[in-house]
OpenMM code with the backbone's topology and positions (N, CA, C; nanometers):
from openmm import Vec3, app, unit

residues = "MET ARG SER VAL ILE VAL ASP CYS VAL GLY ALA ARG ALA ALA GLU GLN ARG GLY GLY GLY SER ALA TYR LEU THR LEU THR THR GLY ILE ALA ASP ALA ALA ALA SER ASP GLU THR GLN VAL MET ARG VAL HIS GLU ALA LEU GLN GLU LEU SER ALA VAL ASP ARG ARG ILE VAL GLN VAL VAL GLU MET LYS TYR PHE ALA GLY SER ILE GLU ARG ASP ILE ALA SER ALA LEU GLY VAL ALA GLU ARG THR VAL ARG ARG ASP TRP GLU LYS ALA ARG LEU LEU LEU SER VAL ALA LEU LYS".split()
positions = [
    Vec3(0.0807, -0.1199, 0.0068),
    Vec3(-0.0105, 0.0036, -0.0052),
    Vec3(0.0924, 0.1342, 0.0114),
    Vec3(0.1928, 0.1229, 0.0744),
    Vec3(0.2810, 0.2329, 0.0892),
    Vec3(0.3358, 0.2760, -0.0436),
    Vec3(0.3781, 0.1719, -0.1367),
    Vec3(0.4348, 0.1909, -0.2595),
    Vec3(0.3369, 0.2568, -0.3616),
    Vec3(0.2072, 0.1961, -0.3418),
    Vec3(0.1020, 0.2666, -0.4273),
    Vec3(0.0822, 0.4083, -0.3931),
    Vec3(0.0674, 0.4506, -0.2734),
    Vec3(0.0492, 0.5956, -0.2289),
    Vec3(0.1719, 0.6692, -0.2754),
    Vec3(0.2819, 0.6189, -0.2528),
    Vec3(0.4020, 0.6997, -0.2942),
    Vec3(0.4032, 0.7066, -0.4464),
    Vec3(0.3836, 0.6287, -0.5139),
    Vec3(0.3719, 0.6220, -0.6680),
    Vec3(0.2652, 0.7275, -0.7137),
    Vec3(0.1506, 0.7363, -0.6413),
    Vec3(0.0382, 0.8303, -0.6819),
    Vec3(0.0957, 0.9668, -0.6430),
    Vec3(0.1549, 0.9918, -0.5335),
    Vec3(0.2121, 1.1141, -0.5053),
    Vec3(0.3164, 1.1546, -0.6090),
    Vec3(0.4011, 1.0730, -0.6386),
    Vec3(0.5160, 1.1037, -0.7335),
    Vec3(0.4538, 1.1364, -0.8663),
    Vec3(0.3595, 1.0616, -0.9153),
    Vec3(0.2928, 1.0855, -1.0377),
    Vec3(0.2310, 1.2305, -1.0352),
    Vec3(0.1686, 1.2563, -0.9289),
    Vec3(0.0917, 1.3948, -0.9154),
    Vec3(0.2079, 1.5119, -0.9111),
    Vec3(0.3162, 1.4857, -0.8456),
    Vec3(0.4291, 1.5802, -0.8619),
    Vec3(0.4851, 1.5865, -1.0004),
    Vec3(0.5007, 1.4820, -1.0658),
    Vec3(0.5378, 1.4804, -1.2085),
    Vec3(0.4531, 1.5704, -1.3087),
    Vec3(0.3175, 1.5572, -1.2674),
    Vec3(0.2116, 1.6339, -1.3455),
    Vec3(0.2413, 1.7713, -1.3104),
    Vec3(0.2705, 1.8054, -1.1870),
    Vec3(0.2761, 1.9394, -1.1445),
    Vec3(0.3988, 2.0182, -1.2162),
    Vec3(0.5045, 1.9345, -1.2521),
    Vec3(0.6157, 1.9762, -1.3285),
    Vec3(0.5960, 1.9895, -1.4753),
    Vec3(0.4925, 1.9742, -1.5240),
    Vec3(0.4686, 1.9882, -1.6690),
    Vec3(0.3795, 1.8606, -1.7336),
    Vec3(0.3868, 1.7594, -1.6761),
    Vec3(0.3330, 1.6411, -1.7158),
    Vec3(0.2223, 1.6299, -1.8551),
    Vec3(0.2408, 1.7285, -1.9410),
    Vec3(0.1546, 1.7284, -2.0528),
    Vec3(0.0277, 1.8090, -2.0404),
    Vec3(0.0042, 1.8498, -1.9174),
    Vec3(-0.1078, 1.9329, -1.8813),
    Vec3(-0.1117, 2.0858, -1.9122),
    Vec3(-0.2050, 2.1470, -1.9362),
    Vec3(-0.2174, 2.2917, -1.9489),
    Vec3(-0.1777, 2.3447, -1.8126),
    Vec3(-0.0985, 2.4743, -1.8265),
    Vec3(-0.0775, 2.5351, -1.7088),
    Vec3(-0.1900, 2.5898, -1.6430),
    Vec3(-0.1861, 2.5822, -1.5073),
    Vec3(-0.3121, 2.6428, -1.4304),
    Vec3(-0.2571, 2.6758, -1.2947),
    Vec3(-0.2707, 2.8028, -1.2567),
    Vec3(-0.2387, 2.8563, -1.1243),
    Vec3(-0.3556, 2.8283, -1.0247),
    Vec3(-0.3233, 2.7703, -0.9125),
    Vec3(-0.4198, 2.7448, -0.8188),
    Vec3(-0.3981, 2.8428, -0.7056),
    Vec3(-0.4839, 2.9034, -0.6542),
    Vec3(-0.4757, 3.0077, -0.5424),
    Vec3(-0.5606, 2.9737, -0.4186),
    Vec3(-0.6057, 2.8606, -0.4218),
    Vec3(-0.7014, 2.8290, -0.2978),
    Vec3(-0.6253, 2.7623, -0.2082),
    Vec3(-0.6864, 2.7733, -0.0753),
    Vec3(-0.6229, 2.7168, 0.0446),
    Vec3(-0.6286, 2.5475, 0.0380),
    Vec3(-0.7331, 2.5144, -0.0257),
    Vec3(-0.7342, 2.3570, -0.0353),
    Vec3(-0.6251, 2.2983, -0.1214),
    Vec3(-0.5903, 2.3697, -0.2173),
    Vec3(-0.4598, 2.3134, -0.3036),
    Vec3(-0.3455, 2.3300, -0.2251),
    Vec3(-0.3106, 2.4387, -0.1444),
    Vec3(-0.1941, 2.4540, -0.0540),
    Vec3(-0.2037, 2.3343, 0.0414),
    Vec3(-0.3062, 2.3058, 0.0965),
    Vec3(-0.3232, 2.1873, 0.2141),
    Vec3(-0.2936, 2.0506, 0.1403),
    Vec3(-0.3584, 2.0374, 0.0217),
    Vec3(-0.3054, 1.9079, -0.0534),
    Vec3(-0.1706, 1.8952, -0.0850),
    Vec3(-0.0941, 2.0119, -0.1223),
    Vec3(0.0325, 2.0114, -0.1587),
    Vec3(0.1242, 1.9802, -0.0356),
    Vec3(0.0921, 2.0210, 0.0976),
    Vec3(0.1763, 1.9941, 0.1921),
    Vec3(0.1467, 1.8491, 0.2495),
    Vec3(0.0262, 1.7976, 0.2263),
    Vec3(0.0103, 1.6489, 0.2605),
    Vec3(0.0806, 1.5723, 0.1761),
    Vec3(0.0979, 1.5930, 0.0478),
    Vec3(0.1637, 1.5141, -0.0438),
    Vec3(0.3355, 1.5263, 0.0002),
    Vec3(0.3718, 1.6448, 0.0332),
    Vec3(0.5018, 1.6519, 0.0747),
    Vec3(0.5412, 1.5800, 0.2036),
    Vec3(0.4260, 1.5651, 0.2798),
    Vec3(0.4489, 1.4887, 0.4104),
    Vec3(0.4555, 1.3387, 0.3821),
    Vec3(0.3888, 1.2891, 0.2783),
    Vec3(0.3873, 1.1540, 0.2568),
    Vec3(0.5157, 1.1230, 0.1957),
    Vec3(0.5804, 1.1953, 0.1168),
    Vec3(0.7124, 1.1741, 0.0607),
    Vec3(0.8214, 1.1792, 0.1734),
    Vec3(0.8118, 1.2736, 0.2668),
    Vec3(0.8967, 1.2898, 0.3792),
    Vec3(0.8973, 1.1634, 0.4563),
    Vec3(0.7799, 1.1189, 0.4842),
    Vec3(0.7559, 0.9997, 0.5600),
    Vec3(0.8146, 0.8685, 0.4949),
    Vec3(0.7877, 0.8646, 0.3615),
    Vec3(0.8430, 0.7576, 0.2825),
    Vec3(1.0005, 0.7527, 0.2887),
    Vec3(1.0712, 0.8671, 0.2747),
    Vec3(1.2093, 0.8661, 0.2820),
    Vec3(1.2648, 0.8399, 0.4319),
    Vec3(1.1927, 0.8895, 0.5325),
    Vec3(1.2293, 0.8448, 0.6585),
    Vec3(1.2164, 0.6979, 0.6843),
    Vec3(1.1163, 0.6299, 0.6311),
    Vec3(1.0913, 0.5046, 0.6331),
    Vec3(1.1998, 0.4144, 0.5676),
    Vec3(1.2433, 0.4682, 0.4620),
    Vec3(1.3658, 0.3931, 0.3906),
    Vec3(1.4766, 0.3916, 0.4903),
    Vec3(1.5039, 0.4909, 0.5515),
    Vec3(1.6081, 0.5015, 0.6445),
    Vec3(1.5990, 0.4049, 0.7588),
    Vec3(1.4772, 0.4228, 0.8123),
    Vec3(1.4496, 0.3365, 0.9383),
    Vec3(1.4572, 0.1834, 0.9048),
    Vec3(1.4249, 0.1383, 0.7816),
    Vec3(1.4117, 0.0116, 0.7603),
    Vec3(1.5629, -0.0581, 0.7812),
    Vec3(1.6674, 0.0064, 0.7518),
    Vec3(1.8013, -0.0402, 0.7988),
    Vec3(1.8035, -0.0715, 0.9345),
    Vec3(1.7300, -0.0211, 1.0131),
    Vec3(1.7588, -0.0334, 1.1601),
    Vec3(1.6403, -0.1282, 1.2092),
    Vec3(1.5192, -0.1351, 1.1743),
    Vec3(1.4163, -0.2095, 1.2309),
    Vec3(1.3121, -0.2228, 1.1284),
    Vec3(1.3128, -0.3381, 1.0606),
    Vec3(1.2010, -0.3509, 0.9615),
    Vec3(1.0635, -0.3912, 1.0141),
    Vec3(1.0436, -0.4251, 1.1222),
    Vec3(0.9239, -0.4597, 1.1812),
    Vec3(0.8502, -0.3185, 1.2054),
    Vec3(0.9267, -0.2475, 1.2725),
    Vec3(0.8631, -0.1024, 1.2976),
    Vec3(0.8214, -0.0423, 1.1606),
    Vec3(0.8996, -0.0489, 1.0593),
    Vec3(0.8517, 0.0012, 0.9245),
    Vec3(0.7248, -0.0569, 0.8783),
    Vec3(0.6997, -0.1905, 0.8980),
    Vec3(0.5848, -0.2579, 0.8498),
    Vec3(0.4725, -0.2208, 0.9545),
    Vec3(0.4984, -0.1918, 1.0695),
    Vec3(0.3798, -0.1531, 1.1597),
    Vec3(0.3324, -0.0042, 1.0959),
    Vec3(0.4307, 0.0860, 1.0611),
    Vec3(0.3981, 0.2181, 1.0297),
    Vec3(0.3220, 0.1848, 0.8762),
    Vec3(0.3740, 0.1163, 0.7966),
    Vec3(0.3036, 0.0933, 0.6728),
    Vec3(0.1402, 0.0400, 0.6824),
    Vec3(0.1404, -0.0395, 0.7803),
    Vec3(-0.0031, -0.1037, 0.7983),
    Vec3(-0.0855, -0.0042, 0.8754),
    Vec3(-0.0338, 0.0773, 0.9680),
    Vec3(-0.1206, 0.1689, 1.0315),
    Vec3(-0.1233, 0.3127, 0.9592),
    Vec3(-0.0337, 0.3549, 0.9131),
    Vec3(-0.0278, 0.4975, 0.8335),
    Vec3(-0.0818, 0.5013, 0.6994),
    Vec3(-0.0373, 0.3974, 0.6273),
    Vec3(-0.0659, 0.3992, 0.4787),
    Vec3(-0.1951, 0.3101, 0.4557),
    Vec3(-0.2056, 0.1857, 0.5273),
    Vec3(-0.3194, 0.1175, 0.5019),
    Vec3(-0.4348, 0.1304, 0.6121),
    Vec3(-0.4120, 0.2027, 0.7233),
    Vec3(-0.5197, 0.2234, 0.8031),
    Vec3(-0.5743, 0.1036, 0.8990),
    Vec3(-0.4699, 0.0014, 0.9205),
    Vec3(-0.5231, -0.1212, 0.9900),
    Vec3(-0.5163, -0.0890, 1.1347),
    Vec3(-0.5770, -0.1689, 1.2094),
    Vec3(-0.5875, -0.1417, 1.3489),
    Vec3(-0.4744, -0.2475, 1.4119),
    Vec3(-0.4429, -0.2076, 1.5455),
    Vec3(-0.3394, -0.2672, 1.5937),
    Vec3(-0.3578, -0.4387, 1.6138),
    Vec3(-0.4670, -0.4915, 1.6409),
    Vec3(-0.5188, -0.6260, 1.6311),
    Vec3(-0.4874, -0.6895, 1.5119),
    Vec3(-0.5259, -0.6305, 1.3880),
    Vec3(-0.4848, -0.6832, 1.2610),
    Vec3(-0.3386, -0.6856, 1.2358),
    Vec3(-0.2765, -0.5925, 1.2725),
    Vec3(-0.1326, -0.5664, 1.2523),
    Vec3(-0.0535, -0.6799, 1.3262),
    Vec3(-0.1035, -0.6953, 1.4466),
    Vec3(-0.0446, -0.7939, 1.5259),
    Vec3(-0.0584, -0.9259, 1.4757),
    Vec3(-0.1715, -0.9727, 1.4226),
    Vec3(-0.2028, -1.0874, 1.3628),
    Vec3(-0.1141, -1.1107, 1.2362),
    Vec3(-0.0976, -1.0212, 1.1573),
    Vec3(-0.0318, -1.0157, 1.0451),
    Vec3(0.1250, -1.0533, 1.0682),
    Vec3(0.1655, -0.9720, 1.1724),
    Vec3(0.3171, -0.9903, 1.1999),
    Vec3(0.3539, -1.1094, 1.2943),
    Vec3(0.2421, -1.1610, 1.3539),
    Vec3(0.2607, -1.2765, 1.4387),
    Vec3(0.3277, -1.2213, 1.5737),
    Vec3(0.2930, -1.1100, 1.6221),
    Vec3(0.3306, -1.0499, 1.7581),
    Vec3(0.2022, -1.0041, 1.8455),
    Vec3(0.2359, -0.9674, 1.9627),
    Vec3(0.1241, -0.9396, 2.0529),
    Vec3(0.0940, -0.7942, 2.0199),
    Vec3(-0.0369, -0.7665, 2.0579),
    Vec3(-0.0897, -0.6230, 2.0238),
    Vec3(0.0040, -0.5138, 2.1073),
    Vec3(0.0423, -0.5496, 2.2232),
    Vec3(0.1337, -0.4625, 2.3076),
    Vec3(0.2564, -0.4314, 2.2295),
    Vec3(0.3255, -0.5367, 2.1537),
    Vec3(0.4345, -0.5195, 2.0831),
    Vec3(0.4035, -0.4110, 1.9631),
    Vec3(0.2908, -0.4244, 1.9009),
    Vec3(0.2482, -0.3442, 1.7931),
    Vec3(0.2499, -0.1922, 1.8503),
    Vec3(0.1819, -0.1833, 1.9775),
    Vec3(0.1739, -0.0496, 2.0385),
    Vec3(0.3058, 0.0121, 2.0778),
    Vec3(0.4065, -0.0771, 2.1170),
    Vec3(0.5361, -0.0224, 2.1643),
    Vec3(0.6112, 0.0116, 2.0154),
    Vec3(0.5948, -0.0589, 1.9041),
    Vec3(0.6729, -0.0257, 1.7807),
    Vec3(0.6035, 0.0896, 1.7309),
    Vec3(0.4809, 0.1174, 1.7439),
    Vec3(0.4050, 0.2273, 1.6885),
    Vec3(0.4747, 0.3647, 1.7653),
    Vec3(0.4855, 0.3529, 1.9005),
    Vec3(0.5446, 0.4499, 1.9804),
    Vec3(0.6821, 0.4904, 1.9353),
    Vec3(0.7695, 0.3917, 1.9160),
    Vec3(0.8968, 0.3920, 1.8772),
    Vec3(0.9097, 0.4758, 1.7382),
    Vec3(0.8230, 0.4307, 1.6515),
    Vec3(0.8091, 0.4799, 1.5132),
    Vec3(0.7767, 0.6213, 1.5081),
    Vec3(0.6810, 0.6820, 1.6073),
    Vec3(0.6401, 0.7986, 1.6153),
    Vec3(0.7525, 0.8844, 1.6574),
    Vec3(0.8235, 0.8488, 1.7506),
    Vec3(0.9355, 0.9118, 1.8036),
    Vec3(1.0481, 0.9241, 1.6977),
    Vec3(1.0916, 0.8190, 1.6420),
    Vec3(1.1945, 0.8158, 1.5407),
    Vec3(1.1534, 0.9010, 1.4131),
    Vec3(1.0280, 0.8956, 1.3686),
    Vec3(0.9792, 0.9711, 1.2673),
    Vec3(0.9783, 1.1163, 1.2872),
    Vec3(0.9478, 1.1540, 1.3991),
    Vec3(0.9415, 1.3009, 1.4627),
    Vec3(1.0711, 1.3586, 1.4435),
    Vec3(1.1682, 1.2799, 1.4945),
    Vec3(1.3090, 1.3221, 1.4905),
    Vec3(1.3564, 1.3308, 1.3401),
    Vec3(1.3235, 1.2444, 1.2627),
    Vec3(1.3639, 1.2357, 1.1126),
    Vec3(1.3045, 1.3393, 1.0428),
    Vec3(1.1734, 1.3765, 1.0811),
    Vec3(1.1063, 1.4859, 0.9918),
    Vec3(1.1139, 1.6226, 1.0327),
    Vec3(1.2131, 1.6480, 1.1409),
    Vec3(1.2330, 1.7831, 1.1802),
    Vec3(1.3218, 1.8471, 1.0737),
] * unit.nanometer
topology = app.Topology()
chain = topology.addChain("A")
for resn in residues:
    res = topology.addResidue(resn, chain)
    for name in ("N", "CA", "C"):
        topology.addAtom(name, app.Element.getBySymbol(name[0]), res)
C-alpha cells in the first residue's frame, strides 16, 4: 500500500512539473493543504527507507497503520506478535519519525 500511495504522489508531482497538462495557477487554500500533505507523505516515505535499515518490523507497523489504516489487532495478527508489541513499535516509530522529519 505504501508504494502505491508514494507512486500516486510521485505521479502527481510529475504532473505538477509539466506532465503534458495545461498550465493552471491554483490560489485556493485547499490546493495548498493538499500539496503539504503530499510533501509529508514523501518525507515519511524517505524516513521509512532510512528506518528500514534499523528495524524492519517498525516500518511494517507504520506501513500498515499509516498507509493502510489497519488496527493494532490486525497488525499484530499479520506480523505474528502481541498487540502490546505493535503499540510499542508504533510509539518508537512515532518518536523516530518525528526526529527524522524535523
